[in-house]
N, C-alpha and C positions, 0 to 999 in steps of 0.2 A: 432564214425566214424573216427575222427582225429587220435585216438590211433591206429586204425587198419592200416591206411596208414603209420603212423610212424613206426609201427612194420614191415610192409612190406619193407620199405626203409632200416631199420636197418638190416634186414635179407639179403637183396640183395646187400648191400654195399660191403661186402667182395668179392662177385662174380665179381664186376667190375674190380678188380685188379688181377684176377687169371692169366692173361697173361701179366703182366707188369714186366719189368726188368730195373734196373738202371745200366748203363755202364758209369762209371766216373760221369760226370755232365749231361749226357744225359739220358732221360727216353724213353724206347722203349715200346710201348703199343700193345695190341692185334690187329691183323690185319696188323701189320707192315710187309713189304716185307723182304724176306730173305737177299737180297742184302743190304737193309737199316740196318738190324741188324748187319751184318758182318762189314759194314762200321762204325757203331757206336761203336761196342763192340770189333772189331778186330777178328782175326782168332780164332776159338774155339780150346780147348784142344783135343776134340774128335768129330767125325762127322760120321753119318751113314745115308744112304738114301735107299729108296725102291721106284723104279719107278712105274708108273701105270701098271696095268696088260695089256699085249699086246695080240692082236689076232695073228693067225698063220701067217698073212702077215706083222706083225711088227707094225701095227697101234694100238694105245691105245684103249682099250675097252671104250665104252660109260659109263660115270660116274665113271671111274677108277681114283683114286687119287694118287698123288705122296706124299709120306711121307718122312720127313727128321727130324733128331734129332741133335741138336748141344749141346755140353756140355762145360760149362765155369766154371773155378774155379781152385783150391779151394779158396773161399772167406769166411774168418772166419770159416774155417773148413767144409764148405758146398759147394756142387757143384750145379750149376744151369743147368737144362736140359730144353731145349727149343724145343717144338714140332711144326713143320710146316706142314701144309697140303696145297699142291699146292702153295708153296712158301709164304704162309701167316702164321704169328705167331698165333698159336691156344692156346697153353698152356705152362706155365712155372711151373716147379716143382723143389723144393729144396730137395737134398738128401745128406747124409753123405758119401755115397759110391762113390768112384772114378769110372769113366767110364771104364767098362770092359765087355767083352762079347757082346751080342746083345743089342745095345742101343735102338732099335725100340720096345722092350718089355716094355710096360707101365703097 
């Protein structure tokens, strides 16, 4: 029984840090606001955003999300891509490719 819980913890442990990024001496964690990340990490090298889907009268549709991607780097040859949904940090991905084209394609 204890081994089963230990295995579950070990398997879920890497998921806890999927949206963490270090900016100098500061650590930005999942759920951090967009303004907090920019304040901690500075202006990104590249940025792309997609607003929520709008109705014909200009009002956002119910349940529509705003997506934004920030790219920082290169740090050690890798770029850090941060995905925000409704201004909350959702995911961090490391890539070797510099930002080009459509950053919103994951």
